[in-house]
N, C-alpha and C positions, 0 to 999 in steps of 0.2 A: 237405286239396288242399294241393297244391305251390304255395312263393308265387312269385316271381323274387328274383330274389340283389343282396345288398346292395350299394350302392355305396363305395368304401372313403375313408373318407374319413377328413383330416388331422385331426391334431391340436390345437387351439388353447392357446393360454394363458391365465391367471387362468379365473376363472367369469362367463356372463351374472348378473345378474342375475334378480331372482322375472319369471316370467314372468304377465303378469296377462290375459287372455279373455273375451271382451261374453256372461257371461252374460243366454237369449234368457229365463231361466224369473227373475229378480227384476231384468232387466231395466239392467245395473250393470255398471262391469265387476268385476273377481274373480280371482283368484289364481288359474291354471288347473287348481292342481293340488296334491291334502295332503297325498293318502296318498305310502307310500314300500310298493316303486318307484308313481309315475305312471301311473296307467291310464286307459285312451284305447280308446276303441271311435266306430268309423264304420262309417255303414251301406255297405255295396257294391253292386255294381254288380247287377241282371237285365241274363243278359249275351243277347238282343237284336242288344244291338249296342255295340260296347266299338271306342275311348274316343272318346267325341267331347271340342270342348272345355271342354263346362259340364263331366264326368266330370273332365277333370284340373285342372283347377281349384280343383273344391272339393279333389281329392287330395292336389294340390300346396299347399293350407289347412292340409292337419291335416299335411304335411312339415314345411309351415314351424315348425308347434305338438312336433313328438318332434327335430325338430333343437334347437328353441331349450330346453327341458328337457335335452335331454343336453345340453346349454350351461352350462344352466346349476346339472351337479353331478348330473340327476337320475333316478337309470335309470327306463327308460320300459318300463309293458307294453300291446303294442296290440294290439286286436282290429279284424277286420275279416269279415262275413259275404259274402256267394254265390248272392242270391234264385237259385236255377239249378232252381226248380223255379215259376214262375207262370202267371198270367193273359195278362203281355206275351208272357211269352218261347213259350208255347206257340198264341198264335196267332203269329203271329212264322214258328215253324216251319209249322204250317198253311199260313199266306198262303205259304209259300213252296217247299209241300213238302220238307221236312224232315223227319228224326225230330227231333226235341224234343231231345233230348238229342247229338248230332250239333253242332248247333246252338248248343247252351249249351258244347260243350265247344271252339270256336272261338272264341267268342266271345271266352271267356276269355284262351286263349291271347293271345288279341291284346289281349286289357289286360295281361297279361303283359311282351310284347312292349315298347306303351307307357311301359309303370310302367318299365319298365329303363332305356329309351330319356329319361326323360321326370326320372332319378334321382329318383325317389322312390323311399323311402327302407317295404324292408317291412314288413309287420307279422307281429310274432312269431305268431297266428294264420289263419290264410286260411280262413272254413269254409264249407262247400258245404251249403246247405240240407238236402236229399238226404241228405249225410253224418252232417246230423247229429240225424236225424228220432228218432234211442231219447234225447236229449237233451229237444228240443221234446214229445215226450211225456210225457218225469218234468215236466217243468214243468208242463205242459195239465196233469196229474194234481195238481200240490197246488192248481194251480185248478177244479181241479173241488171239490178237499176241502173247502174251504170256502166252497163255493156257490156260485161266481162264475157256475160258465154252466148253460145249457138247452140243448136239444133242439129244432130246426127241423126237422122232415120232413129228421132222418135228418143236418143241417148241425150242426154247434156253436158256441156263441155267446157269449162275453162277456161280463154283466150291467155296464156300468157305471156302476148304482150301487151294486156293490160297493166303489165308491175313494170315498170322500168329497174324499179331495180329485182328481177325476178334472177336471179343464181351468186344471189349474196352473202350470203349463207354456206353455201356449197366453194364455190369458188374452182367449180367447175368446167369444162369446156363443153362447146353441144356437141364432141363422140364423146365420151367418154359423160354426159348425163344419159346420150338416147339408148347407149347400153343399159346404162345401168336402170332406167325406166320401163326397160327389154323385159330384165330380171330380174324387179323387182314392185313385179304385176301392172304394171302401167303398158299403152300399147299403142308402140311411138309407129310402128307397118300398117296400122288402122287409115285404109285410105277414106278421104272425103273429108279430114282431118284439117285447121287451119295451120297447127304446127306442128310436126311430129308430137312437139314433148306436151301437147292441151292435156292435160291431168279430167277425167272422167266426174262430172260433181256428180250427175243422177243418171241411174240406170234403171230404165226403161225396163216394163217386164217383161220377161222372158214366161216359157213353161214350165214350169214345177217350180219356180226358184218363187217364195216367199217375195209380195207385195204391199206396200200401204200409199193412199190418196196423195198426189200433195199437186201444188197450183202448175206442176211442171207435168201432172200423168201417174199412174200410179207406176209403180218403182221401189227405186232404192236406194239409199246413196251411196255418194264415193268415200274410202276412206279419208283423203286430205279433210276433205270439206269438213268431216264426221269430227276429227279434233281441234281444226278451226274454231268453229262455232262454239262446242263445250268450254273451250279453253276461256275463250273471252266472251263468254255464255257466264261464264263461274269462278271468272278471277280480274273481269275488267281487257278491256278495250288494249291494255297496257300491262303484261307482268314478267316477274322478273328471269326466271327458269324455262323450257323448255327442256324436257328430262329425255333419252332415248338411246337407242344403241346407237353406236356409230351407221350401222346397214340405215338405219332413216334418215340420217343425214343427206341423200336424195334417191328416191325425192319426195319421202313424206315429209318431212323438215322445208325443205323449201317449198314444197308446193302451200303447206298449210299456210307458213306466213303470207305466202305471197295471196293467197283469200283474204288474208284479215288483211293482208295494206289494200286490198282492190275496195273488198267491200266493207269500212270504218274507214276509210279516206279520210272519212270529213270531222273525223275523231282527233288527230293529227297525224303528224310524220311519224312519229314514237311508238309505233304500231308492231304489237305483238309483240316478240320474246327480248327484254334487253341483252341476255346469253344463252347461249347454247349451248347444254352440256352434253356428252356421248363416252357411252361406257361399252369397252373394247366385247373383242364379242371371243367368249369360251369356245375348243377347242378337244374335240374326243380322237384321242388316233391322229392331230396334226392338223381335220378335218369341222368346220367351225358344225358345232350344231346345229340340227336340222330335219322336220321334218322327210327329208326329202331325201336325204343320205337313209335317214333310220339309226341315229345313231347317239337319242339324247336320249341324258341318265335324267332320270327323276325325280324330284327332291319325295314324294309318295311313297314310293319307291323303296330310297333306303330309308327310311325311318316307317313303314314294316315291316322289314328287314332287324329291324331293334336298333339302328344308327342316331345318335345322339342326335338332334337338330340342331344342337352348337354346338360340335362340330363340324357339318352340315358349313355355319358359319364360319367359321374359323377358317374351316380349309377357304372359302369364297377371301375373308378379311387379309388372306397374306399377299393378296395380288391387287394391285394399285388399279383402281376402278377405270381406267383407262389405255390398262394394256391388256392384248390378247394373252392369253393363257390357254394351257392344259391342265382339265380334267383327270387327276389319278387317284388310284386306286391308295395307290402311296404317299399323296396330298393328300388323302383321306386317312388312312394313317396318319401322317404322321401330326395332322391339324387331332388327331382326338387324344394321341400327347398327350399335347401342348392346354390340351382343355385340362388334360388329367392331371397336369403339371401344376396349372393354377388354380386347380378347389386346392390343389392336395397344399400348394403354398396360404391357401385360408385358412384351408386347417390347421393346420403346421400357425400360421401369427398366430390365430386365435384363442389357440394351447396357450401357445407361450404367454400372452394378454394377458388371460386367467393365470399364468403362476408358471408357467415354466419355463419360462426362463426371461431375457430382462432385452431381446438386440430384439425387435423388431425393425424393418427401415423403416422411412419416415413417408410418410403418406403421398404432403403433401405435394413434392416433386414429381411426383413421379401422377399424379392430376395437370399436371402444367404439359409437362410433356405431352401428354396425352391429347390435349384440347389445342399444343403448340400446332399437332404434324398435322392434324383432325383440318387446323384453319389452314394449310399451306394443299389447296388443292385434293384434299380429304384422304391423306397419304396415309390410310391404314396399316399398310407393312409397319409404318414408322411407327407408327402407335403399335401396334404389338410387337414389334423388339421394344417397349419402351417399357410393357409389363413380360415379358420375356427377363428381360434385365429384372427389373421385379421379385417376382415371382423366384429364382434363383439365386439372390441372396435372400432371401427367405428360407429356402428350403436351405442353404450351406449354413445359417448359420442357423438351423435347428438341428444341423446333424449331430447325434453326439462325438464329444470330444475334436470338433473342430474349430480352428481358430477361431472361426467368425464367428462361433457360443459358445464362446470360453468372455472373446474378449471388452465387448461392450463397446462394438462400434454397431454405428447404427447403418450398415451399410452405402449403396447410392445414396448420394445428395446429402451427405453426412450424420453429423451425429441423432441418434432417434430419438424421435421430436418433442417426446414424457407423457406421448399418450399412447401405451401399444394396440389398445382396441381400438379407439380414432383410427390409426392410420393403417390399421385390416381394412376396415367398415368404407372407408375417405376410398383404395383402392379396389374395391371388391365394385361397391356402387355406382364411379369413376368408368369401370368396367361394364357393367350394366348400359347406365344414362348414357358413354359417350360412343360404348363398340357394340352394346345391343346382344355381350353375350353374357347371361345368367351363369355366376358361382357358385 
């Protein structure tokens, strides 16, 4: 599946420190990457509605991670799936009297355009479930070879009992697992299953639904096995980071990892992700954005209304990726004002560097501080505050008659570093390369 074009990023001097992220499985901070190259798998969209602000917030978080890892000197290999056949997509197509493939293609195209506008770096592999059917079938065959699958009226299920480490990621009790399974696409109440938590691996063909031939009969794959197969095929049996929203911790990430541990048991004990990173949910009026509630705010509609995509990105960056937060009009207005202020500082500083004045705060401390904040579990709000302080210093220094504008002081970080034009360019480039905001 085609990706979107990558934004051209400026080079920065020096290297960022090692990036630490919060690992859900261990419940603490840990180095984001151990492999060479660093490897990241992010669960992608189901293209019945794309791209709402919740999507944008999640993928901007992983974009920050990719940028920070690259800035630390690491090569990054990044894979993302698209669940382009699944119940929510088929239900939406039926509701709207559309052909499901047409709907999926339209929403995938919209997603690409939104990611391009938000300057989210594309993954190396954007893989649809349909194009990966062969990979998924081969992986499912490995599960079968380990005795982990069973048939129920033509549907094929994974027996969670095949994995002694099941539950090690979410660390939930059985009642919580059952409740979340029922809420998030599972079928714990189905009669005949060996265990209510056992997930579907292959869904037998139903009337009116798309189906493909396989060793398990005509049908289509389950969601969890899709990601397990794609992640391990493109990144290897063990990779650095499995990323997604907190709503994917259980059952999706728990099940995908369990599938992989069983299917690839002969490849060592340390199978699947070393780290599990999860982004908080975005709410509207106190409720999680969801299709069922009909409270989705779409990036494409904001763009059509004339909103600068960089303001959308900045509105998201003012919240830590693990935080749950509310999207508001006031937040977007504040982000637009912040973007204007940052751009004003760059313009004022560039003008002063060209001979309108001599006071330009040095850029090197700003770059170092941004790097420090992003290395500490992707602290985007902290990085934004660093740029705010720099922009305020530039604007105050550039105000005619102000003490800062006449004193020769260098603003935060000490005296001006002797290269005003270079300082302005360095901050502009750091904001572009690390925060993804074009000034």
